[in-house]
C-alpha positions as CSV (number, residue, x, y, z in Angstrom):
1,X,17.3,9.1,-25.4
2,X,14.8,6.5,-24.2
3,X,11.3,7.5,-23.7
4,X,8.6,5.8,-21.6
5,X,5.1,5.4,-22.9
6,X,3.5,4.8,-19.5
7,X,4.1,4.1,-15.8
8,X,5.0,0.5,-14.8
9,X,2.6,-1.5,-12.7
10,X,3.7,-1.3,-9.1
11,X,1.3,-3.7,-7.4
12,X,2.2,-7.4,-7.9
13,X,0.4,-10.6,-7.1
14,X,2.1,-13.0,-4.8
15,X,2.9,-16.6,-5.7
16,X,2.5,-16.0,-9.5
17,X,4.7,-14.6,-12.3
18,X,4.2,-10.9,-12.8
19,X,5.4,-9.2,-16.0
20,X,6.6,-5.7,-15.5
21,X,7.0,-3.9,-18.8
22,X,9.0,-0.6,-18.8
23,X,7.3,0.3,-22.1
24,X,10.2,2.4,-23.4
25,X,11.5,3.1,-26.9
26,X,14.0,5.3,-28.6
27,X,12.7,7.8,-31.2
28,X,16.0,7.6,-33.1
29,X,15.8,3.8,-33.4
30,X,18.9,3.3,-31.3
31,X,19.3,-0.1,-29.5
32,X,18.4,-0.1,-25.8
33,X,19.8,-2.6,-23.3
34,X,18.3,-2.9,-19.8
35,X,20.0,-3.9,-16.5
36,X,18.9,-4.0,-12.9
37,X,20.9,-1.7,-10.7
38,X,20.7,-0.4,-7.1
39,X,18.5,2.7,-6.8
40,X,20.3,5.9,-5.9
41,X,19.7,8.0,-2.8
42,X,21.9,10.8,-4.2
43,X,24.1,11.3,-7.2
44,X,26.9,9.2,-5.8
45,X,25.2,6.9,-3.2
46,X,23.0,3.8,-3.7
47,X,20.4,2.4,-1.2
48,X,21.6,0.1,1.5
49,X,19.9,-3.3,1.1
50,X,19.1,-5.5,4.1
51,X,21.2,-8.6,4.5
52,X,20.5,-11.1,1.7
53,X,19.1,-8.4,-0.7
54,X,20.8,-6.5,-3.5
55,X,20.0,-5.0,-6.9
56,X,19.4,-8.5,-8.5
57,X,17.7,-9.9,-5.4
58,X,15.5,-7.0,-4.3
59,X,12.4,-9.0,-3.3
60,X,11.5,-12.2,-1.5
61,X,10.5,-14.4,-4.3
62,X,9.9,-18.0,-5.4
63,X,12.5,-17.5,-8.2
64,X,15.0,-14.8,-9.0
65,X,13.6,-11.7,-10.7
66,X,14.6,-11.9,-14.4
67,X,15.1,-8.9,-16.8
68,X,15.0,-9.3,-20.5
69,X,18.0,-7.2,-21.5
70,X,16.6,-6.5,-25.0
71,X,13.1,-5.2,-24.2
72,X,13.2,-4.4,-20.4
73,X,10.5,-6.8,-19.3
74,X,11.0,-7.9,-15.7
75,X,9.5,-11.2,-14.5
76,X,8.9,-11.3,-10.7
77,X,7.3,-14.0,-8.7
78,X,7.0,-12.6,-5.1
79,X,6.4,-15.0,-2.3
80,X,5.1,-12.4,0.2
81,X,3.8,-8.9,0.4
82,X,6.5,-6.2,0.9
83,X,7.7,-2.8,-0.2
84,X,10.8,-2.9,-2.3
85,X,13.2,-0.5,-4.2
86,X,14.5,-1.4,-7.6
87,X,16.0,0.5,-10.5
88,X,16.8,-0.2,-14.1
89,X,19.7,1.3,-16.1
90,X,19.0,1.7,-19.8
91,X,22.1,1.9,-22.0
92,X,21.6,3.3,-25.5
93,X,23.7,2.1,-28.4
94,X,24.0,3.4,-32.0
95,X,25.8,1.3,-34.5
96,X,27.2,-0.8,-31.7
97,X,28.7,2.2,-29.8
98,X,27.5,3.2,-26.4
99,X,26.1,6.7,-26.6
100,X,24.4,7.2,-23.3
101,X,22.7,5.7,-20.2
102,X,19.6,6.6,-18.3
């Protein structure tokens, strides 16, 4: 299962690229793949985004947030101050087979 070596930075600078590293690894050496998803409010319900926002477009920005699917680094270039909700799904693969998600 993926482990996190620290908490991500949660304060971003406006009008510049911010690199958010999830700093995760797998102690078994399994491959991890990262994807932006909608945060959950319960086991079966996700947050309701305001019009124009969704899991991929969760912040007002100068360019779309980008996630590196291989290492989980997220590049965000916010254009204004705001509070946002985002979540990342980590899929774990062993020998090319999906063995779990977190």
